[in-house]
C-alpha positions in Angstrom: -5.4 23.7 -1.5 -7.8 26.5 -2.1 -8.2 25.6 -5.7 -9.1 22.0 -5.0 -12.8 21.2 -5.3 -14.6 19.6 -2.4 -17.1 16.8 -2.8 -19.9 19.1 -1.7 -18.9 21.6 -4.5 -18.9 18.9 -7.1 -22.2 17.6 -6.0 -23.7 21.1 -6.2 -22.4 21.2 -9.8 -24.1 17.9 -10.5 -20.8 16.1 -11.1 -19.7 12.7 -10.0 -16.5 12.2 -8.0 -14.0 10.3 -10.1 -11.4 10.0 -7.3 -11.7 11.2 -3.7 -8.3 12.2 -2.2 -8.4 11.3 1.4 -5.9 13.8 2.9 -5.7 12.4 6.4 -4.9 14.1 9.7 -1.1 14.4 9.0 -1.7 15.7 5.5 -4.1 18.3 6.8 -2.5 19.5 10.0 1.2 18.5 10.2 3.3 21.3 8.6 5.8 18.9 7.1 3.3 16.5 5.7 1.2 19.3 4.2 4.0 19.6 1.7 3.4 16.0 0.6 -0.3 16.8 0.2 0.6 19.7 -2.0 2.9 17.6 -4.1 0.2 15.0 -4.7 -2.3 17.8 -5.7 0.2 19.3 -8.1 0.9 15.9 -9.7 -2.8 15.2 -10.1 -3.6 18.7 -11.5 -0.5 18.5 -13.8 -1.9 15.5 -15.6 -5.6 16.7 -15.5 -6.9 14.0 -13.1 -10.4 14.9 -11.8 -10.5 14.6 -8.0 -12.0 16.1 -5.0 -11.5 16.2 -1.2 -14.0 16.1 1.7 -12.5 19.3 3.2 -14.0 20.0 6.7 -16.2 16.9 6.3 -13.2 14.6 6.6 -12.4 13.3 10.1 -9.9 10.8 11.5 -10.4 7.3 10.1 -10.3 5.9 13.7 -7.1 3.9 13.2 -5.3 5.3 16.3 -8.4 4.7 18.4 -8.7 1.1 17.4 -4.9 0.4 17.7 -5.0 2.0 21.2 -7.9 -0.3 22.2 -10.8 2.1 22.0 -13.1 0.1 19.8 -16.2 2.3 20.6 -14.5 5.5 19.4 -13.2 3.7 16.3 -16.7 2.6 15.3 -18.1 6.1 16.0 -15.5 7.7 13.8 -15.7 5.1 11.1 -19.5 5.1 10.8 -19.5 8.9 10.6 -17.0 8.8 7.7 -18.8 6.0 5.9 -22.1 8.0 6.1 -20.4 11.0 4.4 -18.6 8.9 1.8 -21.7 6.9 0.9 -23.7 10.1 0.8 -21.5 11.4 -2.0 -21.4 8.1 -3.8 -17.7 7.7 -3.5 -16.2 4.7 -5.3 -12.5 5.3 -5.5 -10.3 6.7 -2.7 -6.7 7.8 -2.9 -4.7 8.3 0.3 -1.0 9.0 1.1 -1.2 7.4 4.6 -0.9 3.6 4.9 -2.8 3.7 8.2 -5.8 5.4 6.5 -5.3 3.1 3.5 -5.4 0.0 5.6 -8.4 1.1 7.7 -10.6 2.3 4.9 -9.7 -0.7 2.6 -9.8 -3.5 5.1 -11.8 -2.5 8.0 -14.6 -0.2 6.7 -16.3 -2.8 4.6 -17.6 -4.7 7.6 -19.3 -1.5 8.7 -20.9 -0.8 5.3 -18.1 1.2 3.6 -16.8 -0.7 0.5 -14.5 1.3 -1.8 -11.7 0.8 -4.2 -8.8 2.2 -2.2 -5.4 3.2 -3.5 -2.2 4.2 -1.7 -0.4 6.9 -3.6 2.6 4.7 -4.4 0.3 2.3 -6.4 -1.7 5.2 -7.9 1.3 7.1 -9.1 3.1 4.0 -10.4 0.0 3.1 -12.4 -0.1 6.5 -13.9 3.5 6.2 -15.0 2.9 2.7 -16.5 -0.1 4.1 -18.5 2.0 7.0 -19.8 -0.2 9.6 -18.1 2.5 10.7 -15.7 5.7 11.5 -17.4 9.1 12.2 -15.8 12.0 14.3 -17.0 15.1 12.3 -17.9 18.2 12.9 -16.0 16.6 14.8 -13.1 18.2 15.9 -9.9 18.0 12.4 -8.4 19.8 10.6 -11.3 22.5 8.4 -9.9 21.9 9.5 -6.3 21.8 6.9 -3.6 18.3 6.6 -2.2 17.1 4.1 0.4 13.5 3.2 0.9 11.8 2.4 4.3 8.9 0.0 4.2 5.9 1.1 6.1 4.5 -1.7 8.2 0.9 -1.0 7.1 1.8 -0.7 3.5 4.2 -3.7 3.4 3.5 -6.5 5.8 -0.2 -5.6 6.2 -1.0 -5.1 2.5 1.9 -6.6 0.6 2.8 -3.5 -1.3 6.5 -3.6 -1.7 7.3 -3.0 -5.4 5.2 0.1 -6.3 7.3 2.5 -4.2 10.5 1.0 -5.4 9.4 1.1 -9.0 8.7 4.8 -8.5 12.2 5.4 -7.2 13.8 3.4 -10.0 11.9 5.7 -12.5 13.9 8.6 -11.2 17.1 6.8 -12.4 18.3 6.8 -8.8 20.6 4.2 -7.2 18.2 2.3 -5.0 20.0 0.9 -2.0 18.3 -1.5 0.4 18.7 -1.4 4.1 19.7 -4.5 6.1 16.1 -5.2 6.9 13.6 -4.6 4.1 10.4 -5.8 2.5 8.8 -8.7 4.5 11.7 -8.4 7.0 11.5 -4.6 7.3 11.8 -2.9 10.6 9.1 -0.6 12.1 9.8 3.1 12.4 8.4 3.0 16.0 5.2 4.9 15.5 2.6 2.3 14.4 0.0 0.7 16.7 -0.7 4.1 18.3 2.8 4.2 19.6 3.1 7.7 18.1 0.9 9.1 20.8 2.3 7.5 23.9 5.4 7.8 26.0 8.3 5.4 25.2 8.5 2.2 27.2 11.5 1.2 29.2 14.5 0.2 27.1 18.0 1.3 26.1 17.3 2.5 22.6 14.4 4.2 20.6 13.0 2.2 17.7 13.3 5.1 15.3 17.0 5.6 16.1 17.7 1.9 15.4 15.9 2.2 12.0 17.6 5.5 11.2 21.0 4.1 11.9 20.3 1.3 9.4 19.3 3.9 6.8 22.4 5.9 7.5 24.6 2.9 7.0 23.6 2.7 3.4 25.3 6.0 2.8 22.3 7.3 0.9 21.6 10.9 0.3 17.9 10.5 0.5 15.7 8.4 2.8 12.4 7.8 1.0 9.2 7.0 2.9 5.5 6.6 2.0 3.9 7.2 5.3 3.5 10.4 7.5 4.3 8.5 10.7 7.5 7.0 9.2 8.5 10.4 7.8 8.3 12.0 11.3 10.2 9.2 13.0 13.0 9.0 10.5 13.3 12.8 10.3 13.6 12.9 14.1 16.2 10.1 13.9 18.3 12.0 11.3 18.2 15.1 13.5 19.2 13.0 16.6 22.2 11.8 14.7 22.9 15.4 13.5 22.9 14.3 9.8 20.3 16.8 8.4 22.9 18.5 6.2 24.0 15.2 4.6 20.7 13.2 4.4 17.2 14.3 3.5 13.9 12.6 4.2 11.3 12.8 1.5 8.0 11.2 0.7 8.0 9.4 -2.6 5.4 11.8 -3.9 7.7 14.7 -3.4 10.5 13.0 -5.3 8.2 12.2 -8.2 6.7 15.8 -8.3 10.2 17.3 -8.5 10.9 15.3 -11.7 7.4 15.5 -13.2 7.5 16.6 -16.8 5.7 19.9 -17.3 3.4 19.7 -20.3 
């Protein structure tokens, strides 16, 4: 990420920010999801897209605080971010996290932060449709069984179901749906700030329930489009001792592996 320009650097050069890549907490600090951030950066750089990041000026969107009931902290975090974004004249924002996507797109406008916000599934699919992002034919995922897990904040909250699936189909993969998908999809167990609290009484963890559904498809890859979902599904695969047979990837990683090098 050292070769990615920050908004401050572009402003110092007198340039406008075409697209701001909102990296998010997971994309910045979680070792596994850092690899997703790197995949997105390599895709964008590979096709010559002009973009910037906030770097150290980026802080949490406030989503976990609001979901946990701390409205005061949410508004503090949100207003701070909006002040920074508006200060740089940001108009378009790209993010890989559905929680960041939902918060910035749907909740920041009432606080003075109105932007055109894209989740990376939509953004990458649009690039493919326009012919800007090209994939190698017959890549490593051709014919492989892949199942896709719908993120709650991407699917039910924002009605984005087809873009991630279209991306997977573009790999010539065999897309296999789980028993519960799209509008009837099942949560990974991390949303609503559940990621940061102890489990409530019960006889089964939510992520194990969902992982078992994924494993029943006999897919070689479980694809996700959310850092929370990736963590919960990866933990579920480990719990079932299936790491050697099944891999959990973000859709951006799959696309980057098959991106045609110009």
